[in-house]
DSSP file (Angstrom, degrees, kcal/mol; ACC not computed):
  #  RESIDUE AA STRUCTURE BP1 BP2  ACC     N-H-->O    O-->H-N    N-H-->O    O-->H-N    TCO  KAPPA ALPHA  PHI   PSI    X-CA   Y-CA   Z-CA
    1    1 A M              0   0    0      0, 0.0     2,-0.0     0, 0.0     5,-0.0   0.000 360.0 360.0 360.0 136.6   69.0  101.4   98.1
    2    2 A S     >  -     0   0    0      1,-0.1     4,-2.2     4,-0.0     5,-0.2  -0.261 360.0-113.7 -73.1 159.6   70.2  101.7   94.6
    3    3 A K  H  > S+     0   0    0      1,-0.2     4,-2.6     2,-0.2     5,-0.2   0.868 116.2  56.4 -60.8 -36.5   73.2   99.9   93.3
    4    4 A I  H  > S+     0   0    0      1,-0.2     4,-2.5     2,-0.2    -1,-0.2   0.940 107.7  47.5 -63.0 -45.6   75.0  103.2   92.7
    5    5 A K  H  > S+     0   0    0      1,-0.2     4,-2.1     2,-0.2    -1,-0.2   0.893 111.3  50.6 -63.4 -39.8   74.5  104.2   96.3
    6    6 A L  H  X S+     0   0    0     -4,-2.2     4,-2.0     2,-0.2    -1,-0.2   0.909 110.6  49.7 -62.1 -42.4   75.8  100.9   97.5
    7    7 A L  H  X S+     0   0    0     -4,-2.6     4,-2.4     1,-0.2    -2,-0.2   0.897 109.1  51.8 -64.3 -40.3   78.8  101.2   95.3
    8    8 A L  H  X S+     0   0    0     -4,-2.5     4,-2.4     1,-0.2    -1,-0.2   0.891 108.1  51.9 -65.0 -37.4   79.5  104.7   96.7
    9    9 A E  H  X S+     0   0    0     -4,-2.1     4,-2.3     2,-0.2    -1,-0.2   0.887 109.1  50.6 -64.8 -37.6   79.3  103.3  100.2
   10   10 A V  H  X S+     0   0    0     -4,-2.0     4,-2.5     2,-0.2    -2,-0.2   0.900 109.3  51.2 -64.8 -41.7   81.9  100.7   99.3
   11   11 A V  H  X S+     0   0    0     -4,-2.4     4,-2.5     2,-0.2    -2,-0.2   0.945 111.8  46.6 -62.6 -45.9   84.1  103.4   97.9
   12   12 A N  H  X S+     0   0    0     -4,-2.4     4,-2.1     1,-0.2    -2,-0.2   0.877 112.5  50.0 -63.3 -37.3   83.8  105.4  101.1
   13   13 A D  H  X S+     0   0    0     -4,-2.3     4,-2.7     2,-0.2    -1,-0.2   0.914 110.0  50.8 -66.2 -40.9   84.5  102.3  103.2
   14   14 A M  H  X S+     0   0    0     -4,-2.5     4,-2.5     2,-0.2    -2,-0.2   0.897 109.9  50.5 -65.1 -39.7   87.5  101.5  101.1
   15   15 A R  H  X S+     0   0    0     -4,-2.5     4,-2.3     2,-0.2    -1,-0.2   0.907 111.0  48.7 -62.0 -41.0   88.9  105.0  101.5
   16   16 A S  H  X S+     0   0    0     -4,-2.1     4,-2.3     2,-0.2    -2,-0.2   0.907 110.6  50.3 -63.5 -41.1   88.4  104.7  105.2
   17   17 A L  H  X S+     0   0    0     -4,-2.7     4,-2.5     2,-0.2     5,-0.2   0.917 109.3  51.6 -61.2 -43.8   90.1  101.4  105.2
   18   18 A A  H  X S+     0   0    0     -4,-2.5     4,-2.3     1,-0.2    -2,-0.2   0.893 109.5  49.9 -63.1 -39.3   93.0  102.9  103.3
   19   19 A D  H  X S+     0   0    0     -4,-2.3     4,-2.2     2,-0.2    -1,-0.2   0.886 111.2  50.7 -64.6 -38.7   93.3  105.8  105.8
   20   20 A S  H  X S+     0   0    0     -4,-2.3     4,-2.1     2,-0.2    -2,-0.2   0.902 110.4  47.5 -62.0 -43.1   93.3  103.1  108.6
   21   21 A I  H  X S+     0   0    0     -4,-2.5     4,-2.7     2,-0.2    -2,-0.2   0.896 110.8  52.5 -68.0 -40.5   96.0  101.2  106.9
   22   22 A Q  H  X S+     0   0    0     -4,-2.3     4,-2.9    -5,-0.2    -2,-0.2   0.911 108.3  50.8 -61.1 -41.6   98.0  104.4  106.5
   23   23 A A  H  X S+     0   0    0     -4,-2.2     4,-2.6     2,-0.2    -2,-0.2   0.905 109.9  49.8 -64.8 -41.0   97.7  105.3  110.1
   24   24 A V  H  X S+     0   0    0     -4,-2.1     4,-2.2     2,-0.2    -2,-0.2   0.943 112.3  47.7 -59.2 -49.1   98.9  101.8  111.1
   25   25 A C  H  X S+     0   0    0     -4,-2.7     4,-2.1     1,-0.2    -2,-0.2   0.933 112.1  49.2 -59.9 -45.9  101.9  102.1  108.8
   26   26 A D  H  X S+     0   0    0     -4,-2.9     4,-1.3     1,-0.2    -1,-0.2   0.912 111.5  49.7 -59.8 -44.0  102.7  105.6  110.1
   27   27 A A  H  < S+     0   0    0     -4,-2.6    -1,-0.2     1,-0.2    -2,-0.2   0.851 110.8  49.6 -67.0 -32.1  102.5  104.4  113.7
   28   28 A M  H  < S+     0   0    0     -4,-2.2    -1,-0.2     1,-0.2    -2,-0.2   0.862 112.2  48.0 -73.8 -35.0  104.8  101.4  112.9
   29   29 A T  H  < S+     0   0    0     -4,-2.1     2,-0.3    -5,-0.2    -2,-0.2   0.675  91.3  93.5 -81.2 -17.6  107.4  103.7  111.3
   30   30 A E     <  -     0   0    0     -4,-1.3     2,-0.4    -5,-0.2    -4,-0.0  -0.588  69.4-143.4 -78.0 134.5  107.4  106.3  114.0
   31   31 A G        -     0   0    0     -2,-0.3    -2,-0.1     0, 0.0    -3,-0.0  -0.804  15.2-122.6 -95.3 139.3  110.1  105.7  116.6
   32   32 A D        -     0   0    0     -2,-0.4     2,-0.1     1,-0.0     0, 0.0  -0.695  32.1-124.1 -78.3 127.9  109.4  106.4  120.2
   33   33 A P        -     0   0    0      0, 0.0    -1,-0.0     0, 0.0     3,-0.0  -0.413  28.7-102.9 -68.1 146.7  112.0  108.9  121.4
   34   34 A A        -     0   0    0      1,-0.1     2,-0.1    -2,-0.1     0, 0.0  -0.523  42.7-103.7 -72.4 136.5  114.0  107.9  124.4
   35   35 A P        -     0   0    0      0, 0.0     2,-0.3     0, 0.0    -1,-0.1  -0.378  34.6-129.3 -65.1 136.6  112.8  109.7  127.5
   36   36 A S        -     0   0    0     -2,-0.1     2,-0.5    -3,-0.0     0, 0.0  -0.636  16.1-124.1 -87.3 141.3  115.1  112.4  128.6
   37   37 A A        +     0   0    0     -2,-0.3     2,-0.4     0, 0.0    -1,-0.0  -0.744  35.9 175.1 -88.3 127.3  116.3  112.6  132.2
   38   38 A K        -     0   0    0     -2,-0.5     2,-0.1     4,-0.0     0, 0.0  -0.966  35.8-103.3-130.8 147.7  115.6  115.9  133.9
   39   39 A A    >   -     0   0    0     -2,-0.4     3,-0.9     1,-0.1     0, 0.0  -0.365  26.6-126.4 -65.1 145.2  116.1  116.9  137.4
   40   40 A A  T 3  S+     0   0    0      1,-0.2    -1,-0.1    -2,-0.1    -2,-0.0   0.752 108.6  59.1 -67.0 -22.6  113.0  116.9  139.5
   41   41 A T  T 3  S+     0   0    0      2,-0.0     2,-0.3     0, 0.0    -1,-0.2   0.745  84.6  93.9 -79.0 -23.2  113.7  120.5  140.5
   42   42 A E    <   -     0   0    0     -3,-0.9     2,-0.5     1,-0.0    -4,-0.0  -0.504  57.5-170.4 -72.1 134.0  113.6  121.7  137.0
   43   43 A Q        -     0   0    0     -2,-0.3    -2,-0.0     3,-0.0    -3,-0.0  -0.988   6.6-168.7-129.5 129.6  110.2  123.1  135.9
   44   44 A E        -     0   0    0     -2,-0.5     2,-0.2     3,-0.0    -2,-0.0  -0.781  39.2 -94.8-107.3 154.4  109.3  124.0  132.4
   45   45 A P        -     0   0    0      0, 0.0     2,-0.5     0, 0.0    -1,-0.0  -0.527  43.8-118.9 -67.1 135.3  106.1  125.9  131.5
   46   46 A V        +     0   0    0     -2,-0.2     2,-0.4     3,-0.0    -3,-0.0  -0.651  40.8 175.9 -80.2 123.0  103.4  123.4  130.7
   47   47 A K        -     0   0    0     -2,-0.5     3,-0.0     3,-0.0    -3,-0.0  -0.926  39.2 -95.3-127.5 155.6  102.2  123.9  127.1
   48   48 A E        -     0   0    0     -2,-0.4     2,-0.1     1,-0.1     3,-0.1  -0.492  47.0-119.3 -66.7 129.1   99.8  122.0  125.0
   49   49 A P        -     0   0    0      0, 0.0     2,-0.3     0, 0.0    -1,-0.1  -0.416  30.8-101.2 -71.5 146.8  101.7  119.5  122.9
   50   50 A D        -     0   0    0     -2,-0.1     2,-0.5     1,-0.1    -3,-0.0  -0.514  34.7-141.7 -67.9 129.4  101.4  119.9  119.1
   51   51 A I        -     0   0    0     -2,-0.3     2,-0.2    38,-0.1    41,-0.1  -0.814  17.5-148.3 -97.3 128.1   99.0  117.3  117.8
   52   52 A T     >  -     0   0    0     -2,-0.5     4,-2.0     1,-0.1     5,-0.2  -0.536  22.7-117.9 -96.4 162.9  100.0  115.9  114.5
   53   53 A L  H  > S+     0   0    0      1,-0.2     4,-2.9     2,-0.2     5,-0.2   0.888 116.1  56.7 -63.4 -38.5   97.9  114.7  111.6
   54   54 A E  H  > S+     0   0    0      2,-0.2     4,-2.5     1,-0.2    -1,-0.2   0.860 104.8  51.0 -62.7 -36.9   99.4  111.3  112.1
   55   55 A K  H  > S+     0   0    0      2,-0.2     4,-2.2     1,-0.2    -1,-0.2   0.947 113.2  45.2 -62.2 -50.5   98.3  111.1  115.7
   56   56 A V  H  X S+     0   0    0     -4,-2.0     4,-2.5     1,-0.2     5,-0.2   0.903 113.4  50.6 -62.9 -43.7   94.7  112.1  114.8
   57   57 A R  H  X S+     0   0    0     -4,-2.9     4,-2.7     1,-0.2     5,-0.2   0.935 110.0  50.3 -60.9 -45.3   94.7  109.6  111.9
   58   58 A M  H  X S+     0   0    0     -4,-2.5     4,-2.2    -5,-0.2    -2,-0.2   0.944 112.6  45.9 -60.3 -47.1   95.9  106.8  114.2
   59   59 A V  H  X S+     0   0    0     -4,-2.2     4,-2.1     1,-0.2    -1,-0.2   0.927 115.5  46.0 -63.4 -46.4   93.2  107.5  116.8
   60   60 A L  H  X S+     0   0    0     -4,-2.5     4,-2.5     1,-0.2    -1,-0.2   0.857 110.1  54.6 -67.6 -33.5   90.4  107.8  114.2
   61   61 A A  H  X S+     0   0    0     -4,-2.7     4,-2.5    -5,-0.2    -1,-0.2   0.910 107.2  50.3 -65.5 -41.7   91.7  104.6  112.4
   62   62 A E  H  X S+     0   0    0     -4,-2.2     4,-1.2    -5,-0.2    -2,-0.2   0.937 111.9  47.3 -60.8 -45.8   91.4  102.7  115.7
   63   63 A K  H  <>S+     0   0    0     -4,-2.1     5,-2.1     1,-0.2     3,-0.4   0.902 111.5  51.7 -62.7 -41.4   87.8  104.0  116.2
   64   64 A S  I ><>S+     0   0    0     -4,-2.5     3,-1.5     1,-0.2     5,-0.5   0.911 107.9  51.4 -62.8 -41.1   87.0  103.0  112.6
   65   65 A Q  I 3<5S+     0   0    0     -4,-2.5    -1,-0.2     1,-0.3    -2,-0.2   0.748 102.7  60.4 -69.1 -21.5   88.3   99.5  113.1
   66   66 A L  I 3<5S-     0   0    0     -4,-1.2    -1,-0.3    -3,-0.4    -2,-0.2   0.427 130.7 -92.5 -83.8   2.2   86.2   99.2  116.3
   67   67 A G  I < 5S+     0   0    0     -3,-1.5     3,-0.3    -4,-0.2    -3,-0.2   0.605  98.1 112.8 104.0  11.0   83.1   99.7  114.1
   68   68 A F  I  >< +     0   0    0     -5,-2.1     4,-2.6     1,-0.2     5,-0.2  -0.120  29.9 127.8-108.0  35.9   82.6  103.5  114.3
   69   69 A T  H  ><S+     0   0    0     -5,-0.5     4,-2.8     1,-0.2     5,-0.2   0.934  74.6  48.2 -58.8 -48.2   83.5  104.3  110.6
   70   70 A A  H  > S+     0   0    0     -3,-0.3     4,-2.1     1,-0.2    -1,-0.2   0.893 113.1  47.7 -58.4 -40.9   80.3  106.3  110.1
   71   71 A E  H  > S+     0   0    0      2,-0.2     4,-2.4     1,-0.2    -1,-0.2   0.876 110.3  52.1 -70.6 -37.1   80.8  108.3  113.3
   72   72 A V  H  X S+     0   0    0     -4,-2.6     4,-2.3     2,-0.2    -2,-0.2   0.941 110.3  48.9 -64.9 -45.2   84.5  109.0  112.3
   73   73 A R  H  X S+     0   0    0     -4,-2.8     4,-2.2     1,-0.2    -2,-0.2   0.901 110.1  52.1 -59.4 -38.5   83.3  110.2  109.0
   74   74 A G  H  X S+     0   0    0     -4,-2.1     4,-2.5    -5,-0.2    -1,-0.2   0.889 105.8  54.3 -64.8 -37.8   80.8  112.4  110.7
   75   75 A L  H  X S+     0   0    0     -4,-2.4     4,-1.2     2,-0.2    -2,-0.2   0.930 109.2  47.2 -61.4 -44.0   83.4  113.8  113.0
   76   76 A I  H  <>S+     0   0    0     -4,-2.3     5,-1.4     1,-0.2     3,-0.3   0.895 113.4  48.2 -64.9 -38.6   85.6  114.9  109.9
   77   77 A Q  H ><5S+     0   0    0     -4,-2.2     3,-2.1     1,-0.2    -1,-0.2   0.868 103.0  63.6 -68.1 -34.0   82.5  116.4  108.3
   78   78 A K  H 3<5S+     0   0    0     -4,-2.5    -1,-0.2     1,-0.3    -2,-0.2   0.855 102.1  50.4 -53.8 -37.7   81.7  118.2  111.5
   79   79 A Y  T 3<5S-     0   0    0     -4,-1.2     9,-0.4    -3,-0.3    -1,-0.3   0.127 127.2 -98.6 -93.0  18.9   84.9  120.1  111.2
   80   80 A G  T < 5S+     0   0    0     -3,-2.1     2,-0.3     1,-0.2    -3,-0.2   0.790  85.4 104.4  79.0  31.8   84.1  121.2  107.6
   81   81 A A      < -     0   0    0     -5,-1.4    -1,-0.2     1,-0.1    -2,-0.2  -0.973  60.3-145.3-142.9 156.4   86.1  118.6  105.5
   82   82 A D  S    S+     0   0    0     -2,-0.3     2,-0.3     1,-0.2    -5,-0.1   0.646  92.4  25.6 -91.2 -19.7   85.5  115.5  103.4
   83   83 A K  S >  S-     0   0    0     -7,-0.2     3,-1.8     1,-0.1     4,-0.4  -0.979  84.6-111.5-143.3 158.3   88.7  113.9  104.4
   84   84 A L  G >  S+     0   0    0     -2,-0.3     3,-1.9     1,-0.3    -1,-0.1   0.862 112.0  60.8 -58.0 -40.8   91.0  114.2  107.5
   85   85 A S  G 3  S+     0   0    0      1,-0.3    -1,-0.3    -3,-0.0   -32,-0.0   0.674 100.7  56.8 -63.5 -14.1   93.9  115.9  105.7
   86   86 A A  G <  S+     0   0    0     -3,-1.8    -1,-0.3     2,-0.1     2,-0.2   0.527  82.8 106.5 -92.1  -6.3   91.5  118.8  104.8
   87   87 A V  S <  S-     0   0    0     -3,-1.9     2,-0.1    -4,-0.4    -7,-0.1  -0.529  81.2-109.7 -75.2 138.5   90.7  119.5  108.4
   88   88 A D    >   -     0   0    0     -9,-0.4     3,-2.0    -2,-0.2     4,-0.2  -0.424  20.8-126.6 -68.3 140.9   92.3  122.6  109.8
   89   89 A K  G >  S+     0   0    0      1,-0.3     3,-1.4     2,-0.2     4,-0.4   0.753 105.1  72.5 -59.4 -25.6   95.1  121.8  112.4
   90   90 A A  G 3  S+     0   0    0      1,-0.3     3,-0.3     2,-0.1     4,-0.3   0.755  96.7  51.1 -62.7 -25.1   93.4  124.1  114.9
   91   91 A Y  G <> S+     0   0    0     -3,-2.0     4,-2.9     1,-0.2    -1,-0.3   0.477  78.7  97.4 -92.7  -1.2   90.7  121.4  115.3
   92   92 A Y  H <> S+     0   0    0     -3,-1.4     4,-2.2    -4,-0.2    -1,-0.2   0.870  84.9  48.6 -57.4 -41.4   92.9  118.4  116.0
   93   93 A A  H  > S+     0   0    0     -4,-0.4     4,-2.1    -3,-0.3    -1,-0.2   0.895 112.7  48.6 -62.9 -41.6   92.5  118.6  119.8
   94   94 A D  H  > S+     0   0    0     -4,-0.3     4,-2.7     2,-0.2     5,-0.2   0.910 110.7  50.5 -67.2 -43.9   88.7  118.9  119.4
   95   95 A I  H  X S+     0   0    0     -4,-2.9     4,-2.8     1,-0.2    -2,-0.2   0.935 110.6  49.3 -63.3 -43.8   88.6  115.9  117.0
   96   96 A L  H  X S+     0   0    0     -4,-2.2     4,-1.9    -5,-0.2    -1,-0.2   0.928 111.5  50.3 -59.4 -43.9   90.6  113.8  119.5
   97   97 A K  H  X S+     0   0    0     -4,-2.1     4,-0.9     1,-0.2    -1,-0.2   0.936 113.6  44.4 -58.4 -47.3   88.3  114.9  122.3
   98   98 A D  H  < S+     0   0    0     -4,-2.7     4,-0.4     1,-0.2     3,-0.3   0.852 110.0  55.7 -67.9 -33.3   85.2  113.9  120.3
   99   99 A A  H >< S+     0   0    0     -4,-2.8     3,-1.0     1,-0.2    -1,-0.2   0.829  99.8  60.0 -66.4 -33.5   86.8  110.7  119.2
  100  100 A E  H 3< S+     0   0    0     -4,-1.9    -1,-0.2     1,-0.2    -2,-0.2   0.808 101.4  55.1 -64.2 -30.5   87.4  109.6  122.8
  101  101 A E  T >X S+     0   0    0     -4,-0.9     3,-1.6    -3,-0.3     4,-0.7   0.618  80.9 107.8 -80.2 -11.3   83.7  109.8  123.4
  102  102 A L  T <4 S+     0   0    0     -3,-1.0   -34,-0.1    -4,-0.4    -3,-0.0  -0.533  93.5   9.5 -71.5 129.7   82.9  107.4  120.5
  103  103 A G  T 34 S+     0   0    0     -2,-0.3    -1,-0.3     1,-0.0    -2,-0.1   0.302 116.0  81.0  85.7  -9.4   81.8  104.1  122.1
  104  104 A N  T <4        0   0    0     -3,-1.6    -2,-0.2     1,-0.1    -3,-0.1   0.501 360.0 360.0-102.2  -6.0   81.6  105.7  125.6
  105  105 A G     <        0   0    0     -4,-0.7    -1,-0.1     0, 0.0    -3,-0.1   0.472 360.0 360.0-114.9 360.0   78.3  107.3  125.2
């Protein structure tokens, strides 16, 4: 492998590390909302919760830290982007589902 290719891999790994650090920072700054007390008889229609970029970033950062950096990068590219922030929000649930399978298969 040429030195240029090695340097490009280092750059990609550093970007991935920066994304991982960002995800950890975002997770640390998010406050968990207090659970609301609702009567057991109340029923709301179940709807799919909105998945945020921060949630996806956090999950992918964890997978990357577990050694699946290349696979995480492949997931992002699978959905037509070079970086996570460029992925369409409509694919966030699919990315999370695919990320769950990393290391389990």
